[in-house]
N, C-alpha and C positions, 0 to 999 in steps of 0.2 A: 852511756846514758840510758836510764830506765824510763819506761812508758809513764810511770807515776810522776816523773820529773818534767814531763812535757804535756802540751795540750795539742789536740788534733785540730788542724786547719783545713783539711780537705783530702782529696785523693786524686790520683792520676787516672784520667779517663781513657786516653788513647794517645798514640803517637801522631805526630804531624810532620810530614816531609821525611827526608832520608837522613838528615843530619842530627838526629837525636832530640829534636824539639818535642815536647809533650804538652797535651792539653790537660789542664788542671781544673778540677771542680773545687771551688772554694766555698766551704760552708761556715767560715768564721768571718763575722762582720768586721769590716775595716782592716782587712789584712794589708791593704796597700799603705796603711799608716804605720805599719811596723817595719823598722829597718833591720833586715837580717841578711846574712851572706852564707849561712849554713842552714840546711834543713835536715830532718831525720826521717827516713823512710822505714816503715815496719816491714822487715823481711824475716820470715820464719819466727815471729814472736819477739824479735830483737830489733832495736833501732840502729840503722846504719847511717852515718853522717855523709852528706853530699854537699859540696860547695856549689853555690848558685852563681851561674854566669850572668843570667838575666831573667827577669820576670816581666811580662807584659800583661797588664790587666785589660781585658776586652770589655766585659760586662760585669755586672754586680757579682756574679758567682763563677766567673770564668777567667782563666789566665793561661798564658803560654809560658812554658818554663824551659830554660836551657840549664843543664848542670855540667860542671867540669867533668871531663873524662867520659861523658855520655854523649858521644859524637856520631853514633850510627843508629839506624833504626833498630838494629838487633839489640844493642845495649839498652835502648829506651824501651823496647817491647817487654823486657824482663820486669820493668817497674810498673807496667800498666796494672790497674786495679789495686794498687798499694796505697795505704794511708800515709799522709804526710803530717809530721809533727814539728813543733818549735819548742824550745825550752821555756819552762814556766816563767823564768825571769823576764822574758820578752812580752808576756801577756799584759796587756794594758789594764790598769786598775779601773774598776767601774766606779762611776760616780753614784752617789746614793739614789739619784733620780733615775739611773739606768737599771737599778736592781729589780729583778722580777722573781716570782715564785720558783722559776726554773733554776735560779741561782742557789736554791736551798740544798742542792746536792752536795754532800760532804759535811753539812751541818749536823749537829747532834740534836736529835728529837727528844724532848722531855715532856712526859705526860704529867698533868697536874696531880693525878691520883696515883699513878704507878711509878713515877720517877723517871729516871733515864731509860729510854727505849733503845738507843743506839744511834749510829751514824746513818743518815739518809743515803742509801746506796744508789738509788735511781729515782728519777722523776718521770713518770709515764704521762704522756699527753693524750687525753681523750677529747672528743668534741665538746663535751659539757664541762669538763674540769681536769685538773691536774691531780695525779695520784702519787703519793710518796711511798717508797719501799724502804723498810727498815728490817734488819735482822735482829729479832728480839727472842731471847731464849732459844737460839738455834732454829728459829722459824722465820720465814719471810712474812712480815706483816705489812699490809697495804692500808693506807688511809687517805681520804681526800684532803686536798689543800684548799680550804675555803675559809670565809670569815667566821663561820660557826665553830670550826675546829681550831684554827690558829688563835692563840691567846696573845702571843708576842713573838717578835723576832729580834734577836740581838746580833746584829751584823758583825760587830767587833769580836765577840766571843764565839760567834758561829753557833748559836743555840736558837732553836725554834721551840717555843713552849706551846703545847697543844692540849686540848681537852677532848679526848676521844670519847665517843658515845659509849655508854655502859654496855658491856658485853662484847665489844668489838674485838678486844684481845682474846677473849675466851673462845671465839670462833676459830682463831688460828691455833691456839694452844691445846685445844681438846683433841 
């Protein structure tokens, strides 16, 4: 399984007790609604599958996890600070009402004047606004995501049409 075929749900914070139980930080909303019996843990840049014995959700972002064959504190300690993934096919589909600008990552950005800019590779969150990152002509270009810039969003085709300010691309390409 490749990382591109999965989505990150959290990471292992620490061990708990001597029998391999681990405390999990969950940063994926409503993980408890997903039915899964296998997780993938990133080890050395690759995803290793683990069968889940039990998951107990304590608080909104906290869970306790038992994995098959991880039955000692020594085996569990190796997995601390590792990221946990689930296959993309388990990712719940968002309703249109749940869509936010952060979900534009992976969409293709198209400028009204310049044409296709490329895929939005990252969304950076700042206190005042969200900033999209696109690799355009081998340069990372950043632009704000706001009402003045965004012309339209096609959720089905995953295209966001923007009207970038004059000269913005020139700043990056010069």
